[in-house]
C-alpha positions as CSV (number, residue, x, y, z in Angstrom):
1,M,-12.3,3.8,-25.9
2,P,-8.6,3.6,-25.0
3,S,-7.3,5.2,-21.9
4,V,-5.9,8.7,-22.3
5,T,-3.0,9.5,-20.0
6,P,-3.0,13.1,-18.7
7,V,0.1,15.3,-19.2
8,S,0.3,15.7,-15.4
9,F,-1.8,13.5,-13.1
10,A,-3.6,15.7,-10.6
11,V,-4.5,13.2,-7.8
12,P,-1.8,12.9,-5.1
13,V,0.2,9.6,-5.2
14,V,1.6,8.0,-2.1
15,L,4.6,5.7,-2.3
16,L,5.3,3.2,0.6
17,V,9.0,2.2,0.3
18,F,11.6,0.6,2.5
19,N,14.7,-1.3,1.4
20,R,14.2,-2.6,-2.1
21,P,15.8,-0.2,-4.6
22,A,15.2,-2.5,-7.6
23,L,11.5,-2.6,-7.0
24,T,11.3,1.1,-6.2
25,A,13.1,1.9,-9.5
26,Q,10.4,-0.1,-11.4
27,L,7.6,1.7,-9.6
28,L,9.1,5.1,-10.4
29,E,9.2,4.2,-14.1
30,R,5.4,3.5,-14.0
31,L,4.9,6.9,-12.3
32,R,6.9,8.7,-15.0
33,A,4.3,7.6,-17.5
34,V,1.6,9.6,-15.8
35,K,3.7,12.3,-14.1
36,P,1.8,12.9,-10.9
37,A,2.0,16.5,-9.8
38,L,2.2,15.6,-6.1
39,V,4.1,12.6,-4.7
40,L,4.2,11.8,-1.0
41,V,6.8,9.3,0.0
42,V,6.7,7.2,3.2
43,A,9.8,5.2,4.1
44,D,10.8,3.1,7.1
45,G,14.3,3.1,8.5
46,P,16.7,0.2,8.6
47,R,16.3,-2.5,11.2
48,P,19.1,-2.5,13.8
49,D,19.8,-6.2,13.5
50,H,20.1,-5.9,9.6
51,P,23.2,-3.8,9.1
52,E,23.0,-4.3,5.3
53,E,19.7,-2.4,5.2
54,K,21.3,1.0,5.9
55,G,22.8,1.1,2.4
56,A,19.6,-0.3,0.8
57,C,17.4,2.2,2.5
58,A,19.8,5.0,1.4
59,Q,19.6,3.8,-2.2
60,V,15.8,3.9,-2.2
61,R,15.9,7.5,-0.9
62,D,18.4,8.5,-3.5
63,L,16.1,7.0,-6.2
64,I,13.3,9.1,-4.9
65,K,15.5,12.2,-5.1
66,N,16.9,11.6,-8.5
67,R,14.3,9.7,-10.6
68,I,11.3,12.0,-10.0
69,D,12.6,14.2,-12.8
70,W,9.3,15.6,-14.1
71,P,7.7,18.8,-12.7
72,A,6.4,17.6,-9.4
73,T,6.2,18.5,-5.7
74,V,7.7,15.7,-3.6
75,R,7.1,15.5,0.1
76,T,8.9,12.9,2.2
77,D,8.2,11.3,5.6
78,Y,11.4,9.3,6.3
79,A,11.8,7.3,9.5
80,E,15.4,7.4,10.8
81,T,14.8,4.2,12.9
82,N,12.7,1.2,12.1
83,L,9.1,1.5,13.1
84,G,7.9,-1.8,11.6
85,L,5.3,-2.4,8.9
86,R,2.3,-1.7,11.1
87,R,3.4,1.5,12.7
88,R,5.2,2.9,9.7
89,V,2.3,2.6,7.2
90,S,-0.2,3.7,9.8
91,S,1.7,6.8,10.8
92,G,2.7,7.5,7.2
93,L,-0.8,7.5,6.0
94,N,-1.9,9.7,8.9
95,W,0.8,12.1,7.8
96,V,-0.5,11.9,4.2
97,F,-4.1,12.6,5.1
98,Q,-3.2,15.6,7.3
99,Q,-2.2,17.2,3.9
100,V,-4.6,15.9,1.3
101,E,-8.3,14.9,0.9
102,E,-7.7,11.9,-1.3
103,A,-4.8,9.9,-2.7
104,L,-3.6,6.8,-4.6
105,I,-1.4,4.5,-2.5
106,L,1.2,2.2,-3.9
107,E,3.7,-0.1,-2.1
108,D,7.1,-0.6,-3.8
109,D,6.2,-4.0,-5.2
110,C,2.9,-3.0,-6.8
111,L,3.2,-2.0,-10.4
112,P,0.1,-0.2,-11.8
113,S,-1.0,-0.1,-15.4
114,P,-1.7,3.4,-16.8
115,D,-5.4,2.6,-16.6
116,F,-5.1,2.2,-12.8
117,F,-4.5,6.0,-12.4
118,R,-7.5,7.0,-14.5
119,F,-9.8,4.4,-13.0
120,C,-9.0,5.6,-9.4
121,A,-9.2,9.3,-10.3
122,E,-12.6,9.0,-11.9
123,L,-14.0,7.0,-9.1
124,L,-12.5,9.1,-6.4
125,D,-14.5,11.9,-7.9
126,Y,-17.7,9.9,-8.7
127,H,-18.0,8.4,-5.2
128,R,-16.4,11.3,-3.2
129,Q,-19.6,12.2,-1.3
130,D,-20.9,8.6,-0.9
131,T,-19.9,7.6,2.6
132,R,-20.8,4.0,1.9
133,V,-17.7,3.6,-0.2
134,G,-14.3,3.6,1.5
135,V,-11.8,2.1,-0.9
136,I,-11.0,1.9,-4.6
137,A,-8.8,-1.1,-5.3
138,G,-6.7,-1.8,-8.4
139,V,-6.3,-5.5,-8.1
140,N,-8.7,-8.2,-9.2
141,F,-8.3,-11.8,-8.0
142,Q,-11.2,-13.3,-9.8
143,P,-10.8,-16.3,-12.2
144,P,-10.4,-15.9,-16.0
145,S,-14.1,-16.6,-16.5
146,F,-15.1,-13.7,-14.3
147,S,-17.4,-11.2,-16.1
148,R,-19.7,-8.4,-15.1
149,P,-21.6,-5.9,-17.2
150,A,-20.2,-3.0,-15.2
151,S,-16.5,-1.8,-15.0
152,Y,-16.3,-2.7,-11.3
153,Y,-18.2,-4.3,-8.5
154,F,-18.5,-3.7,-4.7
155,S,-16.9,-5.9,-2.2
156,K,-16.4,-6.1,1.6
157,Y,-12.7,-6.7,1.1
158,P,-10.4,-3.6,1.0
159,H,-7.6,-5.1,-1.2
160,C,-4.5,-3.0,-0.8
161,W,-2.2,-4.0,-3.7
162,G,-2.6,-0.6,-5.2
163,W,-5.6,1.4,-3.9
164,A,-7.1,4.8,-3.3
165,T,-9.1,6.4,-0.6
166,W,-10.3,9.6,0.9
167,K,-9.4,11.4,4.1
168,R,-13.0,10.9,5.2
169,A,-12.5,7.1,5.2
170,W,-8.9,7.0,6.6
171,R,-9.9,9.1,9.6
172,L,-12.0,6.0,10.7
173,F,-8.8,3.8,10.8
174,D,-8.4,2.1,14.2
175,A,-4.7,1.2,14.1
176,D,-4.6,-0.9,17.3
177,A,-8.0,-2.6,16.7
178,T,-9.2,-1.1,20.0
179,L,-12.8,-1.5,19.0
180,W,-12.4,-5.2,18.3
181,P,-13.7,-6.5,21.7
182,A,-16.9,-4.5,21.3
183,L,-17.4,-5.5,17.6
184,K,-16.8,-9.1,18.5
185,R,-19.3,-8.9,21.3
186,D,-21.9,-7.4,19.0
187,G,-21.5,-10.2,16.5
188,L,-19.9,-8.2,13.6
189,L,-18.4,-11.3,11.9
190,N,-21.6,-13.4,12.3
191,H,-23.3,-10.6,10.3
192,L,-20.7,-10.5,7.6
193,F,-20.1,-14.3,7.4
194,P,-23.1,-16.6,7.6
195,N,-20.6,-19.5,7.4
196,R,-19.4,-20.0,10.9
197,L,-16.1,-21.4,9.9
198,E,-15.3,-18.2,7.9
199,A,-16.4,-16.1,10.8
200,A,-14.1,-18.1,13.1
201,Y,-11.2,-17.7,10.6
202,W,-11.4,-13.9,10.9
203,E,-12.1,-13.9,14.6
204,E,-8.8,-15.7,15.2
205,I,-7.0,-13.1,13.1
206,F,-8.5,-10.1,14.8
207,D,-7.9,-11.7,18.2
208,R,-4.2,-11.8,17.4
209,V,-4.2,-8.3,15.9
210,H,-5.8,-6.9,19.0
211,A,-3.2,-8.8,21.1
212,G,-0.4,-7.1,19.2
213,K,0.8,-10.4,17.7
214,V,0.5,-9.4,14.0
215,N,2.7,-6.9,12.3
216,S,0.2,-5.7,9.8
217,W,-1.7,-2.4,9.1
218,A,-3.9,-4.1,6.6
219,Y,-5.8,-6.3,9.0
220,P,-6.7,-3.3,11.3
221,W,-7.7,-1.4,8.2
222,T,-10.0,-4.3,7.1
223,L,-11.5,-4.4,10.6
224,S,-12.0,-0.6,10.5
225,C,-13.8,-0.8,7.2
226,W,-16.0,-3.7,8.4
227,G,-16.8,-1.9,11.6
228,Q,-18.0,1.1,9.7
229,S,-19.8,-0.9,7.0
230,L,-17.5,0.6,4.2
231,L,-17.6,-1.0,0.8
232,S,-14.7,-1.4,-1.5
233,I,-14.6,-1.0,-5.3
234,I,-12.9,-3.8,-7.2
235,P,-12.2,-3.4,-11.0
236,T,-13.6,-6.2,-13.2
237,V,-10.1,-6.5,-14.7
238,N,-6.7,-6.5,-12.9
239,L,-5.0,-3.2,-13.0
240,V,-2.0,-3.8,-10.7
241,T,0.7,-6.5,-10.7
242,N,2.4,-7.4,-7.4
243,V,6.0,-8.3,-8.3
244,G,7.1,-8.9,-4.7
245,G,7.5,-12.1,-2.9
246,G,10.7,-14.0,-2.0
247,Q,12.8,-13.7,1.1
248,D,12.4,-9.9,1.1
249,A,8.6,-10.0,1.5
250,T,7.1,-9.4,4.9
251,H,3.8,-11.0,3.9
252,C,2.6,-13.0,0.8
253,A,6.1,-14.3,0.1
254,D,4.7,-17.2,-2.0
255,S,1.2,-16.1,-2.9
256,P,-0.2,-17.6,-6.2
257,F,-1.6,-14.2,-7.0
258,L,1.8,-12.6,-7.4
259,H,2.9,-11.5,-10.9
260,R,-0.8,-11.5,-12.1
261,P,-0.8,-9.7,-15.5
262,T,-2.8,-6.5,-15.9
263,V,-5.6,-6.1,-18.4
264,P,-6.7,-2.8,-20.2
265,M,-9.8,-1.2,-18.7
266,V,-12.5,0.0,-21.1
267,F,-13.4,3.6,-20.8
268,P,-15.8,5.4,-20.2
269,L,-16.5,3.5,-17.1
270,R,-19.8,1.6,-16.7
271,H,-21.1,1.9,-13.1
272,P,-23.0,-0.9,-11.3
273,A,-26.8,-0.4,-11.1
274,N,-26.7,-0.9,-7.3
275,I,-24.3,-0.2,-4.5
276,A,-24.2,-3.6,-2.9
277,V,-21.7,-6.4,-2.2
278,D,-21.2,-8.9,-5.0
279,H,-21.5,-12.0,-2.8
280,V,-20.4,-14.5,-5.6
281,A,-17.2,-12.6,-6.2
282,D,-16.6,-12.2,-2.5
283,D,-17.1,-15.9,-1.8
284,Y,-14.4,-16.7,-4.4
285,C,-12.0,-14.3,-2.6
286,Q,-12.7,-15.8,0.8
287,C,-12.2,-19.3,-0.5
288,H,-9.2,-18.8,-2.7
289,I,-7.3,-15.9,-1.1
290,F,-8.0,-16.0,2.6
291,G,-9.2,-19.6,2.9
292,A,-6.0,-20.7,1.2
293,A,-3.8,-19.0,3.8
294,Q,-1.6,-21.0,6.1
295,P,-3.8,-22.4,9.0
296,K,-3.1,-20.5,12.3
297,G,-5.1,-22.6,14.8
298,W,-7.6,-25.3,15.3
299,R,-10.5,-23.5,13.6
300,A,-8.5,-22.9,10.4
301,R,-7.3,-26.5,10.4
302,L,-10.9,-27.7,10.9
303,R,-12.0,-25.6,8.0
304,Q,-9.2,-26.9,5.8
305,F,-10.2,-30.5,6.7
306,L,-13.9,-29.9,6.0
307,D,-13.1,-28.2,2.7
308,R,-11.1,-31.2,1.6
309,A,-13.7,-33.7,2.9
310,L,-16.6,-32.0,1.2
311,S,-14.9,-31.3,-2.1
């Protein structure tokens, strides 16, 4: 059955924007197709050492003011000075979930298909009371041969290129990874990753996050989900295209998963028989998304060497 787009989309939609007016304009066109009734906009301020950003940030805010021309309530949380990616997204989503119980979240370079909205809305409702589930993602990174009988699977990875969550999950967010030393001492990663090299890969990342050396909100969010044993829902087809990259990108400037086309979702949704991690799918993600990242230490270099030697 084809997706049916509602006249006015009832679930709150959050936009995370900054200094890219062209991308923001594209995203707003996607929103116009579903006409969300409530739009919450989080924007960072220009960096003091980038004088050209003042005009770009102003253009983005003008687009928000002028392009949301359907009947909608628009609430804004605009930083006047630059907070940085980690603080801005963290504080912005705290602001969002002080007002709403659930929301869809889109960064300016993530273009959702119409089916993304219906997919997230139905699953926000279906899993609302299930505290085992923390994230509904819109992106699928699996190979073309990937197939499952259900419309989605469960993963330990909270992918954030277009996603949705509940206030009940976000309230568990540990922005500064303060719980990492205790989780590390208790062997969290050894439980999640029987492969010691994979555990070492993530240990190094979280060590750097805890030390304040990584300007990312997504890694603390991942750690928060893992520390609380939260599962993520991943669609069996890709519903969001990331069109970012290039010099303007803070992360993933040259990811091979950029510009991945979307695929229609078949409705009504078919739910998995069991709520459990799909380890085959997750192993593919660890190997091809995270394992393919730039090595950041001896452990990652060792892993890369062994991967090549054993292939």
